[in-house]
PLY file of the C-alpha trace (Angstrom):
ply
format ascii 1.0
element vertex 84
property float x
property float y
property float z
element edge 83
property int vertex1
property int vertex2
end_header
-0.87 -28.76 -27.72
1.07 -31.87 -26.65
2.75 -30.03 -23.66
-0.72 -30.21 -21.76
-0.95 -26.17 -22.44
-4.44 -24.50 -23.94
-4.83 -21.42 -25.27
-6.89 -18.68 -23.60
-7.05 -15.12 -25.29
-7.55 -12.69 -23.20
-8.42 -8.35 -24.15
-7.10 -5.81 -22.46
-7.13 -2.25 -22.43
-3.80 -0.79 -23.97
-2.77 0.17 -20.36
-2.89 -3.36 -19.16
-1.23 -4.73 -21.82
1.52 -2.68 -21.62
1.69 -3.31 -18.03
1.66 -6.74 -17.93
4.56 -6.03 -20.60
6.69 -3.80 -18.55
6.11 -6.22 -15.61
7.07 -9.19 -17.53
10.41 -7.44 -18.11
10.98 -6.24 -14.60
9.80 -9.26 -12.81
12.08 -11.43 -15.25
9.41 -13.38 -16.36
9.75 -14.59 -19.66
6.75 -13.17 -21.45
3.67 -11.47 -20.49
1.91 -14.87 -20.41
4.20 -16.05 -17.80
3.85 -12.74 -15.77
-0.35 -13.67 -16.01
0.42 -17.28 -15.24
2.50 -16.47 -11.86
-0.42 -14.40 -11.04
-3.08 -16.96 -11.41
-1.04 -19.11 -9.22
-0.58 -17.00 -6.57
-4.30 -16.17 -6.78
-4.68 -20.09 -6.85
-2.46 -20.61 -3.37
-4.59 -18.17 -1.91
-7.63 -19.58 -3.20
-6.67 -22.64 -1.90
-5.13 -21.51 1.84
-8.71 -19.15 2.41
-10.53 -23.28 2.15
-8.06 -24.64 4.01
-8.75 -22.43 6.92
-12.74 -22.42 6.18
-12.39 -25.99 7.14
-10.25 -25.81 10.05
-12.41 -23.55 11.17
-15.45 -25.56 10.69
-13.47 -28.21 12.45
-12.35 -26.08 15.42
-16.55 -25.14 15.81
-17.43 -28.52 15.49
-17.77 -29.52 18.78
-15.36 -30.88 21.27
-12.44 -33.17 19.51
-11.39 -36.25 21.18
-7.64 -37.35 21.77
-6.45 -39.84 19.17
-3.55 -42.82 19.86
-0.60 -43.83 17.23
-2.63 -46.93 17.01
-5.78 -45.01 15.50
-3.25 -42.55 13.13
-1.91 -45.78 11.54
-4.79 -47.41 10.88
-6.24 -43.54 8.83
-2.94 -43.65 7.66
-3.33 -47.00 6.19
-6.90 -46.17 4.88
-5.79 -43.65 2.98
-2.63 -44.92 1.34
-5.09 -47.81 0.57
-7.04 -45.09 -1.45
-4.40 -44.32 -3.74
0 1
1 2
2 3
3 4
4 5
5 6
6 7
7 8
8 9
9 10
10 11
11 12
12 13
13 14
14 15
15 16
16 17
17 18
18 19
19 20
20 21
21 22
22 23
23 24
24 25
25 26
26 27
27 28
28 29
29 30
30 31
31 32
32 33
33 34
34 35
35 36
36 37
37 38
38 39
39 40
40 41
41 42
42 43
43 44
44 45
45 46
46 47
47 48
48 49
49 50
50 51
51 52
52 53
53 54
54 55
55 56
56 57
57 58
58 59
59 60
60 61
61 62
62 63
63 64
64 65
65 66
66 67
67 68
68 69
69 70
70 71
71 72
72 73
73 74
74 75
75 76
76 77
77 78
78 79
79 80
80 81
81 82
82 83
């Protein structure tokens, strides 16, 4: 499809299909697909937040830290920007 979307069919029991339709109306979504996309986006954000928290904890547990000077931050920023 030209808009970057792909089609994915999902089979749902009638009760869940009805629930998705009702939630799409109650939640001001245009279609049940919009509602499902919203749920997936929320789950993706939650998963990314959990990954970030794991990485932060890993850093905290990795040992004693060191102070970083403004000059070192500037160098690090330049390196990141050079990566594109």
